[in-house]
LOMARBA-779060 format. One line per 10 residues: number of its first residue (from 1); their letters; for each residue x, y, z of C-alpha. Coordinates in pm, whole numbers. Layout:
// LOMARBA-779060
NUM	A	X Y Z; ... .
//
This chain:
// LOMARBA-779060
1	MKHFILTGHA	256 -1253 -1112; 196 -998 -856; -97 -762 -842; -126 -458 -612; -431 -291 -487; -462 24 -283; -765 113 -94; -851 356 200; -1076 618 321; -1176 885 97 .
11	RISEGIASAV	-911 955 -180; -589 852 -1; -537 547 -218; -590 759 -543; -330 1003 -407; -74 731 -347; -146 574 -689; -92 900 -845; 232 967 -686; 352 615 -781 .
21	ELILGKKILY	271 684 -1137; 476 1017 -1123; 768 858 -953; 776 504 -1123; 575 556 -1431; 357 257 -1319; -6 270 -1285; -152 85 -980; -512 -21 -914; -678 166 -635 .
31	FNAYVDNSDK	-1030 187 -485; -1169 495 -311; -1397 410 -6; -1682 627 100; -1640 900 -163; -1971 888 -339; -2314 748 -299; -2255 446 -530; -2489 159 -516; -2182 -68 -537 .
41	PFYESIKKEI	-1965 -55 -220; -1584 -60 -262; -1560 -405 -115; -1780 -555 -387; -1564 -375 -653; -1242 -503 -519; -1394 -863 -475; -1485 -862 -838; -1148 -744 -938; -985 -1028 -736 .
51	ESIDKNDEII	-1219 -1289 -887; -1079 -1188 -1238; -719 -1258 -1135; -558 -1599 -1171; -572 -1790 -844; -198 -1862 -862; -109 -1502 -877; -24 -1311 -557; -238 -1018 -471; -118 -763 -223 .
61	IFTDIFGGSV	-365 -523 -82; -270 -209 106; -511 -23 338; -464 296 515; -535 219 890; -536 -105 1085; -875 -149 1256; -1043 97 1032; -1360 -7 838; -1163 -32 505 .
71	NNEMMKLLSL	-913 -269 668; -1187 -474 832; -1362 -526 505; -1037 -639 342; -983 -884 620; -1281 -1084 488; -1050 -1174 191; -780 -1343 383; -952 -1677 357; -813 -1672 0 .
81	PNIHLISGMN	-456 -1820 -10; -311 -1573 -252; -408 -1255 -65; -155 -1048 140; -309 -761 345; -91 -481 475; -231 -190 666; -69 148 722; 12 206 361; 253 488 269 .
91	LGLVIQFLMT	421 590 -46; 762 452 39; 623 120 143; 413 84 -177; 717 177 -393; 926 -79 -214; 677 -360 -310; 643 -231 -667; 1015 -259 -724; 1030 -620 -615 .
101	DDDTPIEENI	1142 -871 -876; 831 -1039 -999; 991 -1380 -956; 1063 -1323 -593; 766 -1451 -361; 628 -1162 -172; 662 -1337 158; 1033 -1345 124; 1045 -952 172; 726 -855 327 .
111	NQYIESAKNN	841 -811 684; 1158 -639 569; 964 -375 365; 736 -314 658; 1021 -260 895; 1188 -28 647; 872 170 614; 853 204 984; 1219 317 1005; 1146 587 757 .
121	IIYCNNLVKN	899 758 971; 1108 1030 1128; 1051 1322 1340; 1291 1557 1153; 1324 1813 1429; 1529 1564 1624; 1762 1558 1326; 1824 1918 1355; 1876 1899 1719; 2108 1609 1702 .
131	QNSEYIEEF	2317 1702 1405; 2565 1977 1356; 2480 2274 1135; 2709 2164 838; 2506 1839 803; 2169 2022 805; 2291 2272 533; 2355 1974 299; 1980 1926 282 .
//
């Protein structure tokens, strides 16, 4: 079984989780970092959640930015063999993972999904400059 966790600065993970629910009708676990004065840091909450998951299940954690404090905290979890950590989350990337067949090991598609997400970051002004007006009007 696969488990997905979103975490990032402020409420970015909550926003992506909300959009996933709207688009796919699926709820996804998320943790907001640095949004309140909680005595329990987000890392401890995530660690507790992970400890409740079967050790044979894959856990995919998405963070907002590589090298940021949230991602650095999640890096501590990489000693666990069932953890996959992906930084630079965006809605398209998360949706690709959620639509993966549960029987397919995540490592079979992880690099493909990341590459696809990179390819879907597009400066749309260049589309307008490089396409004829008929194509643009179809949008």
